[in-house]
N, C-alpha and C positions, 0 to 999 in steps of 0.2 A: 447938247451938255457935258461937259467933261465929268468923268468918273470921281467918287471923293475916294482918295488912295486911302490916306489918312483913318479915313473912318472904317476902312476895310481891313488895314493894318490891324486898328484897336479890336473891330470885331475876332480878327483871326487870333490875336494875344490872349482876349479873353476867352474864345472858344478853348484855346491851347491850355490855357489856366483852369478851366473849369474842367476838359479833359483828365488833367494831370490830378487834380485833386478827387473826380469822381473814382478812377482810378485806385487812389489810395485809399480812399474811405470803403471800397470794395474790397479791399485787398488785394494781394499779388498772388498768382500762382506760381507752380515751383520753375517754370521759366522766367517769370521777372524778377523774383527774388534770385537766382542764378545771374541774371544782369547786374542786379544790384550789385552781387558778390564782385563780380568783373570789374566794376567802378570803384570798388574798394581796393581791389589788387591794384590797380591804376594807381588809385590816389595814393597808397601804402609806400613809403618812404625805403624799406627794405623788398618789397616787392611779395609779404607774405600777409596773409590774414588767416589768424586763427578761429576755426569755426566750432562752436561745442553745440551739441544737441542735447537739450534739458526738458523735460516738462514742468516748467516754472509754476503754472496755475493748476495742477491737478487735475486737468480733463482730460488726460490721457491720450492727449496731442502733443507730439513733439515742437518746443519752440526753440528759436536759435540765436543763438549770440555771435555776433561777429567784434573780433578784437584786432586792432592794427594799428601801426606805429604810426604817429602824424608829429615829426617832429620832436620836442621834447617832451612831448604826453603821448597819447594813445588816443584812440577814437573807439566806444561800444555803441555797437546796436542791437536793439534787440526786438526781435520779431515773435510775436504771439500768435500761433494758429490756431485759426478756429475752421472747421469743417473744411481743411484742405487748403486754407488761402492764410497767407500771412499778412499780418497788421505791427508796419514798424512802431512800438509805443516807446521808445527810448533810444535818443540818437545825442551823446553826449562826450564829455573828454573825461580820461582817468589816468593814473597811471598803473594802476592795477585792481583785479576784481575779486571776489570770492564768491562762492556759492553755500547757503545753508539750509538744511531741509528744517521747514516749521513742524513741530513735533504734532502728532495725531491730525494732521490735516493734508496731507501728501501734496502740498505746495512747498514752494523755496522761498526764499529771499537771498537777493543779490544786493553784497556789499562793495560800492565803489571805494576804492582807497587814491589820495590824492597826496602831495606833497607841495611844500613852495618851490618856487622855479630856482632850477639852475642848482645843482650839485648837491650836498647833502644837507637834510634840512630835519631842525629840531621838532617842527609840529607836522601833524599827521592828521588828515582831513577823512572821515568817512561818512559814507553817504547811500543810504541803504532804499531799496525799493521793496514792496510785497506785490503781490499777484493776486485777481481776483477775477474768474471770466478775462475778461478784455481790459478790465480796468487796472491801473498801476496807481500804488501809494506811496509817499516817503512815510517811510516806518525810523529811520535813524538820519540823525544831519547834526555830527559831533566832530569838533576837532580836540585832541588831545597831544601829551608829548611822544614823540617816535624814543621808545627805550633803546633801538638800537643807536641813537645818535648820541643819547645820553650816556650811552655804556652803564645804564641802570634798570636791573631787572626788577625793581619794585615801584615802577610807575603804572604798572596794572595791576588788579587784584587778582588773589588767586581764584576766587569765585566771584558771580555775582547772586545777589540777595533774589530769593524766589518771588519775594513781594515788597519792590521798591517801595519806600515813605519818602515824606518830605518834613523839609527843617527849613527855618527860618535863621537869619544869621541877627544877632542883638546888637553887634557895633558895625559903624562903620569902617572902611579900610581894611576889610580882613582878607587875609591873606588867603590865597587858592594856591595848590605847590603841585610839584610834578612827582612828587612820591612821600609815604606817610612819615615824615621826620623833619629836624630842623637843619638837621648837619649836613645833608647833600648839597652836591654844587656841582655846576658844570668846572672840569677840572683844566680845559684849554685856557688860558691866560689872555690868549691875544682875542676872543672870541667870549660875547655870553648872547641870551636868548632871553635870560630873564628879568624881572623888573629892577631886581637890583644885582650887581655884580658879585659872584660867589655865595648865592643863596638859592634854593628852589622854586623862589616865588616866581608864578607866572603870570599872575592877575593880582586883583584886589577887587572886594565885593562890598556894594553897598549895604548898609543897614538895612534889616527885613528881606534881605534877598531871599528869596524863594528857590529852593534847593531840593532836585530832585536825589536821594540816597542810594547808590545800586550797591555800595559792599561796606561792611564795615573791617576795622582792624586794631586792635591794641599791642602796643610795643611796650606796656606794662606800665609805662605813666601816664599815659593820655590815649584816650581811644581816637582813631583816626577816621571820618567818612571819605569813603570816593562817590563823588557827587557830580550831578550834571546840574549847569546854570546857563540861562537864558541871557541874552544879549543885555536887556535892559536891567538885569540885577548886576551887573559887571560895572565896576566903579574907573577901573585904569585896566584897559586890554592889555599892555605894555607891547611885546612883540607879536602876541596872537591879532592884535590889528587889522592884518593884511586877508585874513581868512572872513572878517566879517564886511570885506569892501568889494566882494565880487558880485558883480551887478545881475549874472545869468544865475546864480544860486540862491537860493532861500539863505537868510542868515542863520547860521549853525550855533549851537549850544557849543561849550565847553567844558571837558570832564578833568577833575583833577582831584586831589585831596587836602582835605581840611579837618583841622581840630573840632571836636564835637566840644568842646568846653563852653563857647559862647554863643550856643545855639539853644534852639527850643523847637520842639514837636510838633508841627502843626496839621497831618496828617497821614 
């Protein structure tokens, strides 16, 4: 009887897959981590890998962040260390990243930043992770206007509220803007990214839209609210729509400014 080579191959493939997953679930030792770093170096388009050591989850063990160029964006891989072994918890792409310490916890939050493809981008995407032991959770996911692109420093509030609250819109087609006024607009006449040229309107909202208020500001005539809104409350996404169509990422919120005039506080 001839040996069943196809069956042998399948068994070998399954065994290899099992061993790979078993090794991954058990984490990597220092030598395994070094091998993965060498693979990243081979895949980096400039032959460089940025390696940062940081205790992300506050357990007293150093975790590792790898960041390297991959075409028009960068790859970021994060390994959490536990009892001397390294577990890859994040493997994704972004344009840049930043780290923040979470007050009174000893833990860190990492923000990943990205832009629309190719050249200057009017919109800026932020995706943040928090760490607890070997668990990783999404703590922020939003898009906003890139103030460097619009050359307008008013796009971001000076400070955020210690305790955010929620309001709802009373009218439909409610404007959300990239700055807290009705006068600003993008001044390059050949390009615009707003809903209507020569305005600062980046989307419109449905009546009854639930908005998280992150900051407040007065211009002497009206109160402006810096808000975060989920996709299901947006009537017209205008040019932000590309950020809501990335299948590999959860749908983000949109941050911008609205007038408080036709809103009602709900909690």
